[in-house]
BALOBA-1460 file (C-alpha; in Angstrom, 3 decimals):
// residues 85
<rec num="1" residu="m" x="-0.013" y="0.043" z="0.019"/>
<rec num="2" residu="m" x="2.756" y="2.495" z="0.827"/>
<rec num="3" residu="r" x="4.577" y="1.652" z="-2.347"/>
<rec num="4" residu="q" x="1.490" y="2.672" z="-4.336"/>
<rec num="5" residu="h" x="1.081" y="5.778" z="-2.375"/>
<rec num="6" residu="y" x="4.638" y="7.019" z="-2.876"/>
<rec num="7" residu="a" x="4.512" y="6.114" z="-6.550"/>
<rec num="8" residu="l" x="1.355" y="8.360" z="-6.973"/>
<rec num="9" residu="i" x="2.914" y="11.179" z="-5.002"/>
<rec num="10" residu="c" x="6.039" y="10.941" z="-7.204"/>
<rec num="11" residu="q" x="4.067" y="10.853" z="-10.280"/>
<rec num="12" residu="n" x="2.001" y="13.898" z="-9.422"/>
<rec num="13" residu="r" x="5.212" y="15.857" z="-8.650"/>
<rec num="14" residu="i" x="6.472" y="14.869" z="-12.133"/>
<rec num="15" residu="v" x="3.276" y="16.112" z="-13.702"/>
<rec num="16" residu="r" x="3.669" y="19.420" z="-11.906"/>
<rec num="17" residu="l" x="7.307" y="19.614" z="-13.000"/>
<rec num="18" residu="e" x="6.356" y="18.907" z="-16.596"/>
<rec num="19" residu="m" x="3.608" y="21.427" z="-16.622"/>
<rec num="20" residu="r" x="6.055" y="24.050" z="-15.243"/>
<rec num="21" residu="f" x="8.613" y="23.409" z="-17.837"/>
<rec num="22" residu="r" x="6.052" y="23.198" z="-20.617"/>
<rec num="23" residu="y" x="4.434" y="26.581" z="-19.631"/>
<rec num="24" residu="f" x="7.750" y="28.254" z="-19.306"/>
<rec num="25" residu="s" x="8.829" y="26.878" z="-22.742"/>
<rec num="26" residu="l" x="5.657" y="28.237" z="-24.253"/>
<rec num="27" residu="t" x="5.412" y="31.599" z="-22.642"/>
<rec num="28" residu="g" x="8.778" y="32.443" z="-21.082"/>
<rec num="29" residu="k" x="6.784" y="32.843" z="-17.802"/>
<rec num="30" residu="r" x="6.989" y="30.805" z="-14.575"/>
<rec num="31" residu="l" x="3.855" y="28.730" z="-13.764"/>
<rec num="32" residu="e" x="4.810" y="28.905" z="-10.063"/>
<rec num="33" residu="t" x="3.496" y="32.561" z="-9.919"/>
<rec num="34" residu="v" x="0.012" y="31.264" z="-10.454"/>
<rec num="35" residu="e" x="0.210" y="27.531" z="-9.434"/>
<rec num="36" residu="r" x="-1.000" y="28.223" z="-5.926"/>
<rec num="37" residu="e" x="-4.349" y="29.308" z="-7.329"/>
<rec num="38" residu="l" x="-4.807" y="26.021" z="-9.140"/>
<rec num="39" residu="t" x="-5.742" y="22.571" z="-7.733"/>
<rec num="40" residu="f" x="-3.778" y="19.529" z="-8.822"/>
<rec num="41" residu="g" x="-6.892" y="18.435" z="-10.706"/>
<rec num="42" residu="q" x="-6.781" y="21.636" z="-12.747"/>
<rec num="43" residu="i" x="-3.109" y="21.271" z="-13.518"/>
<rec num="44" residu="a" x="-3.599" y="17.636" z="-14.572"/>
<rec num="45" residu="a" x="-6.524" y="18.510" z="-16.823"/>
<rec num="46" residu="l" x="-4.550" y="21.344" z="-18.383"/>
<rec num="47" residu="r" x="-1.884" y="18.796" z="-19.428"/>
<rec num="48" residu="f" x="-4.041" y="17.483" z="-22.169"/>
<rec num="49" residu="a" x="-4.360" y="20.912" z="-23.948"/>
<rec num="50" residu="s" x="-2.181" y="21.539" z="-27.030"/>
<rec num="51" residu="d" x="0.605" y="23.899" z="-26.991"/>
<rec num="52" residu="e" x="-1.477" y="26.453" z="-28.879"/>
<rec num="53" residu="e" x="-4.352" y="26.210" z="-26.411"/>
<rec num="54" residu="l" x="-2.420" y="25.857" z="-23.073"/>
<rec num="55" residu="p" x="-1.596" y="29.563" z="-22.292"/>
<rec num="56" residu="g" x="-5.184" y="30.859" z="-23.164"/>
<rec num="57" residu="l" x="-6.783" y="27.934" z="-21.360"/>
<rec num="58" residu="l" x="-4.640" y="28.666" z="-18.260"/>
<rec num="59" residu="d" x="-5.794" y="32.328" z="-18.234"/>
<rec num="60" residu="k" x="-9.441" y="31.129" z="-18.601"/>
<rec num="61" residu="t" x="-9.114" y="28.724" z="-15.730"/>
<rec num="62" residu="l" x="-7.704" y="31.339" z="-13.533"/>
<rec num="63" residu="r" x="-10.281" y="33.983" z="-14.376"/>
<rec num="64" residu="e" x="-13.404" y="31.691" z="-14.411"/>
<rec num="65" residu="k" x="-12.209" y="29.073" z="-11.862"/>
<rec num="66" residu="l" x="-12.935" y="26.222" z="-14.309"/>
<rec num="67" residu="s" x="-13.324" y="22.696" z="-12.783"/>
<rec num="68" residu="p" x="-11.113" y="19.861" z="-14.239"/>
<rec num="69" residu="d" x="-14.092" y="18.527" z="-16.211"/>
<rec num="70" residu="a" x="-14.796" y="21.981" z="-17.544"/>
<rec num="71" residu="i" x="-11.125" y="22.471" z="-18.651"/>
<rec num="72" residu="k" x="-11.218" y="19.011" z="-20.399"/>
<rec num="73" residu="r" x="-14.545" y="20.000" z="-22.274"/>
<rec num="74" residu="s" x="-12.811" y="23.175" z="-23.436"/>
<rec num="75" residu="i" x="-9.879" y="21.528" z="-25.023"/>
<rec num="76" residu="r" x="-10.160" y="21.316" z="-28.830"/>
<rec num="77" residu="n" x="-6.812" y="19.672" z="-29.711"/>
<rec num="78" residu="w" x="-6.054" y="16.895" z="-27.224"/>
<rec num="79" residu="l" x="-2.573" y="15.762" z="-26.309"/>
<rec num="80" residu="p" x="-2.998" y="12.154" z="-24.862"/>
<rec num="81" residu="d" x="-0.955" y="10.981" z="-22.097"/>
<rec num="82" residu="d" x="-0.186" y="7.413" z="-22.867"/>
<rec num="83" residu="m" x="2.612" y="6.999" z="-20.223"/>
<rec num="84" residu="r" x="0.676" y="7.652" z="-16.968"/>
<rec num="85" residu="v" x="0.511" y="4.771" z="-14.770"/>
């Protein structure tokens, strides 16, 4: 049980780091400045947005406090994550 818990925590940290790197690569801005305003569910949902959609969808999520499901419904061009355990 503990091994599974640690694996999930590690995986969630990796998701956050990937999103920080991706957001910085796309915008030149640090995600950490607004990350506190997002839940992990919102961050996880935003990962599926294409590079073109991500910055605008993140701004919309912060403005309108979108739920993870609403974020997913807003995505037009999905990036699947086939490597998540």
